[in-house]
C-alpha positions in Angstrom: -122.1 -37.2 -2.6 -120.5 -35.2 -5.5 -122.6 -36.6 -8.7 -120.8 -36.5 -11.9 -121.3 -37.9 -15.4 -118.5 -40.2 -15.4 -118.3 -41.4 -11.6 -119.6 -40.8 -8.0 -117.4 -39.5 -5.6 -118.7 -39.7 -1.9 -117.1 -37.7 0.7 -117.8 -38.0 4.9 -117.7 -35.5 7.3 -115.9 -37.4 9.5 -112.1 -37.4 9.3 -110.3 -40.6 8.0 -106.5 -39.7 7.2 -105.0 -41.8 4.1 -103.1 -44.6 5.2 -99.5 -43.4 3.8 -98.1 -45.5 0.8 -95.0 -46.9 2.7 -97.0 -48.4 5.4 -97.1 -51.5 3.7 -93.2 -52.2 3.5 -92.8 -51.5 6.6 -95.4 -54.0 7.3 -93.6 -56.4 5.5 -89.9 -55.0 6.9 -91.1 -55.4 10.7 -92.4 -58.8 10.3 -89.0 -59.8 8.5 -87.4 -58.5 11.3 -89.4 -60.4 14.1 -89.0 -63.8 12.3 -85.4 -63.4 12.4 -85.3 -62.5 15.9 -83.8 -58.8 15.0 -86.6 -57.2 17.4 -85.3 -59.1 20.0 -81.9 -58.3 19.5 -82.9 -54.8 19.5 -84.7 -55.1 22.7 -81.9 -56.8 24.5 -78.4 -55.7 23.2 -78.9 -52.1 22.2 -78.9 -50.9 25.8 -77.9 -47.6 26.9 -77.7 -45.8 30.3 -80.2 -43.0 29.4 -81.1 -39.1 30.2 -84.3 -38.0 30.3 -86.7 -39.3 28.0 -89.2 -41.0 29.8 -90.3 -44.4 30.4 -89.3 -45.4 26.5 -86.8 -48.3 25.5 -84.3 -47.8 22.7 -86.2 -50.4 20.8 -88.8 -47.6 20.6 -86.4 -45.4 18.9 -85.1 -47.7 16.7 -88.5 -48.2 15.6 -88.9 -44.5 15.1 -85.5 -44.4 12.5 -86.2 -47.3 11.1 -90.0 -46.0 9.9 -88.2 -43.4 9.1 -85.5 -44.8 7.0 -88.2 -46.6 4.9 -91.0 -44.0 4.4 -88.2 -41.5 3.0 -90.2 -38.4 4.2 -87.6 -35.2 3.6 -88.0 -34.4 7.3 -88.6 -35.7 10.9 -91.6 -33.3 10.9 -92.9 -34.7 8.1 -92.5 -38.3 9.3 -93.9 -37.2 12.7 -97.0 -35.7 10.9 -97.5 -38.6 8.4 -97.6 -41.1 11.2 -99.8 -39.4 13.8 -103.2 -40.5 13.1 -101.4 -44.4 13.0 -99.2 -44.8 15.9 -100.6 -47.1 17.7 -100.8 -48.9 15.0 -97.1 -48.3 13.9 -95.5 -49.1 17.3 -97.8 -52.3 17.4 -96.1 -53.8 14.7 -92.8 -53.7 17.0 -94.8 -55.0 20.1 -94.8 -51.8 21.6 -97.1 -49.4 23.1 -97.0 -45.8 22.0 -95.1 -43.6 19.9 -92.3 -41.3 21.6 -92.6 -37.9 21.2 -89.8 -35.8 18.3 -88.3 -33.6 22.0 -87.9 -37.7 23.5 -86.6 -39.0 19.9 -83.6 -35.8 20.3 -82.9 -36.5 23.7 -82.3 -40.2 22.6 -79.9 -39.7 20.2 -78.1 -36.9 22.1 -77.4 -39.5 24.7 -76.1 -42.6 22.6 -72.8 -43.2 23.4 -70.4 -45.4 21.9 -71.1 -48.6 23.3 -74.9 -48.2 22.3 -73.4 -47.3 18.6 -70.9 -50.8 18.5 -73.7 -53.0 19.9 -76.0 -51.5 17.0 -73.4 -51.6 14.8 -72.1 -55.3 15.5 -76.3 -56.4 14.7 -75.9 -54.9 11.6 -72.6 -57.2 10.6 -74.2 -60.3 11.7 -77.7 -59.9 9.9 -77.4 -57.5 7.2 -74.7 -59.3 5.5 -76.2 -62.7 5.2 -79.3 -62.0 5.2 -80.9 -64.0 2.1 -77.4 -64.3 0.5 -75.7 -67.5 -0.4 -72.0 -67.9 -1.3 -73.2 -68.5 -4.7 -75.6 -65.4 -5.4 -73.2 -62.5 -3.8 -71.1 -62.7 -7.0 -67.5 -62.2 -8.0 -64.5 -60.9 -10.4 -63.0 -64.2 -12.0 -59.3 -63.0 -13.3 -57.9 -64.5 -16.4 -56.5 -67.3 -14.3 -60.0 -68.6 -12.8 -59.3 -67.1 -9.6 -62.2 -65.4 -7.7 -62.3 -61.4 -6.0 -64.7 -59.7 -4.3 -64.8 -56.4 -5.0 -65.1 -53.8 -2.2 -65.3 -49.7 -3.1 -64.1 -47.6 0.1 -64.4 -43.9 0.2 -65.5 -40.7 1.9 -68.0 -38.6 1.0 -68.5 -35.0 2.7 -71.6 -33.2 4.1 -71.6 -29.8 4.1 -73.2 -27.4 6.8 -74.2 -23.9 6.5 -73.5 -21.7 9.2 -75.0 -17.6 9.7 -72.5 -15.3 10.7 -73.2 -14.1 14.3 -72.2 -10.9 16.0 -69.0 -11.3 18.0 -67.2 -8.8 20.6 -66.0 -8.7 23.8 -69.1 -7.6 25.3 -70.7 -10.8 24.1 -70.5 -14.5 25.4 -69.2 -17.2 22.9 -71.1 -18.4 20.7 -72.2 -21.8 20.9 -73.5 -24.1 17.5 -75.2 -26.9 17.5 -73.3 -28.2 15.1 -69.8 -28.1 16.8 -70.1 -31.3 18.3 -70.4 -33.1 14.5 -69.3 -30.8 12.0 -65.6 -29.0 12.0 -64.2 -26.8 9.3 -62.6 -28.7 6.4 -62.2 -29.0 3.0 -66.2 -28.9 1.1 -65.2 -29.9 -2.1 -68.2 -28.6 -4.4 -70.2 -28.3 -1.7 -71.7 -24.9 -0.1 -71.1 -24.5 3.7 -68.6 -23.2 6.0 -67.9 -26.7 8.3 -68.4 -30.6 6.7 -68.6 -33.7 7.9 -67.3 -36.7 6.8 -68.6 -40.2 6.9 -66.0 -43.4 5.2 -68.2 -46.3 3.5 -67.6 -49.8 2.2 -69.3 -51.1 -0.3 -70.0 -54.5 -2.0 -70.1 -54.0 -5.4 -71.7 -56.7 -6.6 -74.7 -56.8 -4.7 -74.5 -53.3 -4.0 -74.6 -53.7 0.0 -73.3 -51.3 2.4 -70.9 -52.8 4.4 -70.2 -50.1 7.0 -69.9 -46.9 7.6 -68.0 -44.6 10.0 -67.8 -40.8 10.7 -66.1 -37.7 11.9 -66.2 -34.3 12.5 -64.2 -32.4 9.8 -61.6 -34.1 7.4 -62.5 -36.8 9.7 -59.4 -39.9 10.6 -59.3 -41.3 7.0 -56.6 -43.7 8.8 -58.8 -44.8 11.3 -61.9 -44.9 9.3 -59.7 -47.3 6.9 -58.7 -49.7 9.8 -62.3 -50.3 10.6 -63.6 -50.5 6.9 -61.1 -53.4 6.2 -62.2 -54.6 9.9 -65.6 -54.9 8.3 -64.4 -56.2 4.8 -62.7 -59.6 7.2 -66.3 -59.8 8.5 -68.2 -59.9 5.8 -66.3 -62.6 4.1 -65.3 -64.5 7.0 -69.2 -65.3 7.4 -69.1 -66.5 3.9 -65.7 -68.5 4.7 -63.7 -66.5 2.7 -60.1 -65.1 3.4 -59.1 -61.5 3.8 -57.0 -62.8 -0.2 -60.6 -62.5 -1.9 -61.1 -58.9 -1.0 -60.1 -56.8 -3.6 -60.1 -52.9 -2.4 -60.7 -50.1 -4.8 -59.7 -46.6 -3.6 -59.5 -43.2 -4.8 -56.3 -41.1 -4.5 -56.3 -40.0 -1.0 -55.4 -43.3 0.3 -52.3 -43.8 -2.1 -50.1 -42.3 0.4 -47.7 -45.2 2.0 -49.3 -45.5 4.9 -52.8 -46.2 3.9 -51.0 -48.6 1.5 -49.4 -50.1 4.3 -52.5 -50.9 6.1 -54.1 -52.5 3.5 -51.4 -54.7 2.9 -51.2 -55.8 6.2 -55.0 -56.4 6.3 -54.4 -59.1 3.5 -56.4 -57.9 0.8 -55.3 -57.0 -3.0 -56.3 -53.3 -3.5 -56.3 -51.0 -6.6 -55.3 -46.9 -5.9 -54.1 -43.8 -7.3 -51.3 -42.4 -6.0 -51.7 -39.7 -4.2 -47.9 -38.3 -4.7 -45.9 -38.5 -7.9 -42.2 -38.8 -6.3 -42.1 -42.6 -8.0 -41.7 -41.1 -11.8 -38.3 -40.6 -10.5 -37.5 -43.9 -9.8 -35.1 -45.5 -12.1 -36.5 -48.5 -12.7 -39.7 -46.2 -14.1 -37.7 -43.8 -15.7 -36.4 -46.9 -17.6 -39.6 -48.3 -18.2 -41.0 -44.2 -19.7 -38.0 -44.5 -22.2 -39.4 -47.6 -24.0 -42.6 -48.1 -26.0 -45.3 -48.1 -23.7 -47.1 -51.6 -22.5 -50.5 -51.0 -24.1 -52.7 -48.5 -25.4 -56.2 -47.5 -24.9 -58.8 -44.7 -25.8 -61.0 -42.5 -22.9 -64.1 -43.3 -22.3 -66.3 -41.2 -24.2 -63.7 -39.9 -25.8 -61.4 -40.7 -29.0 -58.0 -39.3 -26.0 -55.1 -42.2 -25.9 -53.6 -43.4 -23.0 -50.5 -44.9 -23.4 -50.0 -47.3 -19.9 -46.5 -48.9 -18.6 -46.4 -51.5 -16.4 -43.0 -50.2 -13.8 -42.9 -53.6 -11.9 -42.9 -54.1 -8.8 -41.3 -51.3 -6.3 -40.8 -50.7 -2.8 -42.1 -47.3 -2.6 -41.0 -47.1 1.3 -38.5 -48.9 3.7 -41.4 -50.4 5.6 -43.9 -51.0 3.0 -43.9 -54.2 1.2 -43.2 -54.4 -3.0 -46.4 -52.7 -4.8 -47.3 -52.9 -8.6 -46.7 -50.0 -10.0 -48.7 -48.4 -13.2 -48.0 -45.1 -15.3 -50.7 -43.2 -17.6 -49.9 -40.5 -20.0 -52.1 -38.6 -22.1 -50.9 -35.4 -24.0 -51.3 -32.7 -21.9 -54.0 -29.8 -22.7 -52.9 -26.4 -24.6 -51.3 -24.2 -22.3 -53.9 -22.1 -19.9 -56.1 -24.8 -19.4 -56.6 -26.8 -15.9 -55.7 -30.7 -15.3 -57.8 -32.1 -12.9 -56.3 -35.3 -12.1 -52.3 -35.9 -12.7 -48.9 -33.9 -12.9 -47.7 -32.3 -16.3 -44.3 -32.9 -17.4 -43.4 -31.3 -20.6 -46.0 -32.6 -23.6 -47.0 -35.3 -21.0 -49.6 -35.2 -17.8 -48.7 -38.7 -15.9 -51.1 -40.6 -13.8 -49.8 -43.6 -11.2 -51.5 -46.4 -9.9 -51.0 -48.5 -7.3 -52.2 -52.4 -7.1 -51.2 -55.7 -5.6 -52.7 -57.8 -8.4 -50.6 -60.0 -10.2 -49.7 -60.0 -13.4 -50.7 -63.2 -15.0 -54.2 -62.3 -13.8 -54.5 -59.0 -14.5 -53.0 -56.4 -17.6 -51.9 -52.8 -17.1 -55.6 -52.0 -19.3 -57.4 -54.6 -17.1 -56.2 -52.1 -13.9 -56.8 -49.2 -15.4 -60.8 -50.5 -16.3 -61.0 -52.0 -12.2 -60.0 -48.6 -11.4 -62.1 -46.4 -13.7 -65.3 -49.1 -12.7 -65.0 -46.8 -9.6 -67.5 -44.8 -11.5 -70.3 -47.1 -10.7 -69.6 -46.2 -6.5 -70.7 -42.9 -7.5 -73.8 -43.9 -9.0 -74.6 -45.6 -6.0 -74.3 -43.1 -3.7 -76.4 -40.9 -6.3 -79.2 -43.8 -5.4 -78.5 -43.2 -2.3 -79.0 -39.6 -1.8 -82.9 -40.4 -3.7 -84.0 -43.2 -1.8 -83.0 -42.5 1.3 -80.2 -39.8 1.6 -78.9 -40.7 5.0 -77.3 -37.3 5.4 -80.5 -35.7 6.5 -79.7 -34.5 10.3 -81.2 -36.6 12.6 -79.1 -35.3 15.7 -76.1 -32.7 16.4 -74.4 -35.9 18.0 -71.9 -37.6 16.7 -73.1 -40.9 17.9 -77.1 -40.2 17.6 -76.2 -39.1 13.5 -73.6 -42.2 13.4 -76.8 -44.7 14.3 -79.3 -43.0 12.0 -77.1 -43.6 8.9 -76.6 -47.1 10.6 -80.3 -47.7 10.1 -80.9 -46.4 6.8 -78.1 -48.8 5.6 -79.7 -51.8 7.2 -82.9 -50.6 5.3 -80.9 -50.5 2.1 -79.6 -53.8 2.3 -82.8 -55.2 3.5 -84.6 -54.0 0.6 -82.1 -55.9 -1.4 -82.4 -59.3 -0.2 -86.0 -59.2 0.1 -86.3 -57.6 -3.5 -84.0 -60.8 -4.4 -86.1 -63.4 -2.8 -89.5 -61.7 -4.0 -88.7 -61.4 -8.2 -86.0 -64.5 -7.8 -83.4 -61.9 -9.9 -80.8 -64.3 -11.9 -77.4 -63.1 -11.4 -76.0 -61.1 -14.3 -72.5 -62.2 -15.5 -70.6 -59.8 -18.2 -66.8 -60.9 -20.0 -64.9 -57.2 -18.3 -62.1 -58.5 -20.5 -61.8 -60.3 -23.9 -59.0 -62.9 -23.9 -55.4 -61.7 -25.1 -52.0 -62.5 -25.0 -49.2 -60.6 -23.2 -47.0 -58.6 -24.6 -43.5 -60.3 -25.3 -41.4 -58.8 -22.6 -37.6 -58.4 -22.7 -36.4 -60.0 -19.2 -33.1 -59.4 -18.1 -30.9 -60.4 -14.9 -29.4 -57.0 -13.1 -26.5 -56.3 -11.4 -27.3 -55.1 -7.6 -24.6 -52.3 -8.0 -26.2 -48.5 -6.8 -25.2 -46.0 -8.9 -26.1 -42.4 -8.6 -26.5 -39.8 -11.4 -24.4 -36.5 -11.8 -25.8 -34.1 -8.7 -28.6 -32.2 -10.4 -28.8 -28.2 -8.8 -32.2 -27.0 -8.0 -33.8 -24.1 -9.8 -37.4 -23.9 -8.7 -36.0 -20.7 -6.5 -35.2 -19.3 -9.2 -38.0 -19.5 -11.4 -40.6 -18.7 -8.7 -38.8 -15.3 -7.6 -36.4 -14.3 -10.0 -33.6 -14.0 -7.8 -30.2 -16.0 -8.2 -30.8 -19.7 -8.7 -28.5 -22.9 -8.1 -26.7 -22.2 -10.9 -25.2 -18.6 -10.1 -23.0 -20.5 -7.9 -19.2 -22.4 -8.4 -18.2 -25.8 -7.4 -14.7 -25.3 -6.2 -12.3 -27.9 -6.2 -12.3 -28.1 -2.1 -16.3 -29.2 -2.0 -17.7 -25.6 -1.3 -19.3 -23.2 -3.0 -19.0 -19.7 -4.3 -21.7 -17.5 -4.3 -21.9 -14.0 -6.3 -20.5 -12.1 -3.5 -17.5 -14.0 -3.3 -18.6 -16.1 -0.2 -18.3 -19.7 0.3 -21.0 -22.6 1.5 -20.0 -25.7 3.1 -22.0 -29.2 2.6 -24.0 -29.7 5.4 -25.5 -32.7 5.2 -26.2 -35.3 2.1 -29.5 -37.1 3.1 -31.5 -40.2 1.5 -34.7 -38.7 0.8 -36.0 -42.1 -0.7 -34.7 -45.3 -1.8 -33.7 -43.2 -5.1 -33.2 -39.9 -4.2 -30.1 -38.3 -2.5 -30.1 -34.2 -1.3 -27.2 -32.7 -0.9 -27.4 -29.0 1.1 -25.1 -26.1 0.9 -24.8 -23.5 3.6 -23.5 -20.1 4.4 -22.4 -18.5 7.4 -24.5 -15.8 8.9 -22.7 -13.1 8.6 -21.4 -13.7 5.1 -25.0 -13.0 3.9 -25.1 -9.3 5.6 -24.0 -7.8 2.0 -27.1 -5.5 1.7 -26.0 -5.1 -2.1 -26.7 -8.8 -3.2 -28.8 -9.7 -0.3 -32.8 -8.7 -2.0 -31.2 -11.2 -5.2 -30.3 -13.9 -3.1 -32.7 -14.2 -0.1 -36.4 -14.5 -0.4 -38.2 -11.7 0.3 -39.1 -11.0 4.1 -35.7 -13.2 5.3 -34.7 -12.8 8.8 -31.7 -11.4 9.5 -30.3 -14.8 10.9 -31.1 -16.8 8.0 -28.7 -17.6 5.4 -28.8 -18.5 2.2 -29.3 -23.0 1.3 -28.6 -24.1 -1.5 -29.7 -28.1 -2.5 -28.8 -30.3 -5.4 -30.3 -34.0 -5.9 -29.0 -37.0 -7.6 -31.1 -40.1 -8.9 -30.2 -43.6 -8.9 -29.0 -45.3 -11.8 -31.4 -48.6 -13.5 -28.9 -51.0 -12.5 -26.8 -52.8 -14.6 -28.0 -55.5 -17.3 -25.5 -58.9 -17.8 -28.3 -61.4 -19.0 -31.0 -60.5 -21.2 -33.7 -62.6 -23.0 -37.3 -62.9 -24.2 -40.4 -64.1 -22.8 -42.8 -65.3 -25.0 -46.5 -64.3 -25.2 -49.0 -66.5 -23.0 -52.4 -66.6 -24.1 -54.9 -65.4 -21.2 -58.3 -66.0 -20.5 -61.1 -63.4 -20.5 -61.9 -61.6 -17.3 -65.8 -62.2 -15.9 -67.9 -60.5 -13.5 -70.9 -61.0 -11.7 -73.5 -58.9 -10.0 -77.0 -58.8 -9.1 -79.0 -56.1 -10.9 -79.5 -54.2 -7.3 -81.3 -51.0 -8.4 -83.7 -53.0 -9.8 -84.2 -54.8 -7.0 -84.5 -52.6 -4.4 -86.9 -50.1 -6.5 -89.0 -52.7 -7.8 -89.6 -54.1 -4.5 -90.8 -50.4 -3.1 -92.6 -49.7 -6.2 -94.8 -53.2 -5.6 -95.6 -52.1 -1.8 -96.4 -49.0 -2.7 -98.7 -49.7 -5.3 -100.7 -52.0 -2.9 -104.2 -51.1 -1.0 -103.6 -51.3 3.0 -106.3 -51.0 5.5 -106.0 -50.8 9.1 -108.9 -52.8 11.1 -108.8 -52.7 15.0 -108.2 -56.6 16.6 -109.6 -57.1 20.3 -106.5 -59.3 21.3 -103.2 -57.6 21.4 -99.4 -59.3 20.0 -97.3 -60.6 22.0 -94.8 -57.9 23.6 -91.5 -57.1 23.1 -90.0 -56.9 26.5 -86.8 -55.3 27.2 -84.7 -56.5 30.1 -85.1 -54.8 33.9 -84.0 -51.0 33.7 -81.3 -50.3 35.5 -81.3 -48.7 39.2 -82.7 -44.9 39.6 -79.7 -43.8 40.9 -77.9 -45.0 37.2 -80.6 -43.9 35.2 -80.8 -40.3 37.1 -77.1 -39.5 36.8 -77.1 -37.4 33.6 -79.8 -35.0 35.6 -77.5 -34.6 38.7 -75.0 -34.0 36.4 
């Protein structure tokens, strides 16, 4: 006993480790999993033809990963050190006998294959989506016509890894890095590292539930991962008896090309994304809209800069893609020398292009822009994820093993949401996303379907970039050929349709005509080979259709846009704080609870295939 004037502190020579603060939360979550039958699902549905990691079963390692995700410990070493005095009690919660060693967990994650991973993902999708949620409590977005949408965010995040420089030479063996199976060179963004790993995540924005995670080496396969995310979104909606048309998917510019847009439209969902390219600004319909006054003017968030919005109408961006709604935003360009992070500078303006399939009578142009900028809440959720769980911690150096750990992290995240909702009885939050408004008066025209092109415009980028002869130095002759400064003729090679509204004509010179050494250096690019002659191209763009009849559409009064969601951050953190404050005392009991028994193991010949290979 240590006496003190105010308190008395009793000490003992017997080692009595303190129970981890997160042990109470583990008890509650495991009890919920057992009551819902998920522990039996882990034991009987998640199977693996294993390598050598002892007599353990997959449920033993899934118990470790779930406990590690709940604990929030920085590394696996810290988690094992903290749980070591209570390993028997920890595994007894899952109906198992003993805790696997760290090396056994490493071998298990290294052996996880695609069927085992997909079985665990199927359990996640069929149990974590609807657990504790109803058709009314999942929230939604009601447009100006009263139609309901469920907003999802799909985006790819990057995880960079540092690699030391290794000596290399002909006398040394080839280097083997442990991250080669899970990382590859790619775009690192603002992260420090030599190799990266991309994970695409889908988030339901009203409840802050994770819908799916899909990873790949390097920059990943964004089209394949988007297809998997859309499948998960369709599964989520089907569990609540919704059709895919209810989904509104928000994406960034990576998915703003025609291939990704075709995937989204083919899945039957609505989309809001930023266009990846700016070729659509050359469309005659967009040019015609930009020549008139803007549809709306809004100010940027946290600044007084005005942004002009133009509704470009419904356009067909590509021959195989259905029509989409194009919205153009522009603002004054910054001072010369300042870098533009997003947009394309044309003259004194910076243009941004947004693509959507939302109806005009449900969402005005400023509503679509606000919805896209609302993706900032998705970045806040990613920041919360790094603080509360950090799924990017390395648990395995194989792709399937690391993805299995990240699915376990998302499952714990969703469990905290649903159990926190049941504990706190929180009510839905409803805000007015946009006030009632009137549609601006529109001058509608009936256009004649006649295609007419502007005159040919000669390319001048070569002259600006190199200082050599530009296209204006070549003179068009009556026979349709071009005369170069050296007196030779260039003949018309082809006239190709670049897109639905642009044609390009290419003129070529003969190889023998470009051998004049006096003008060759001023005509051809530096380093051009002797067998390459000069090429000159011209572009002409489609004119807007002629309007035969015009009339003005009167303004229509539209209702407000309502956003309904739950306080996801408060639900999770209040739940965690509540159980971390509870006193936990572990008392050994004589009788043991019922064990969770997995199905019989496969034959030894099957189990030992890895060892013999």
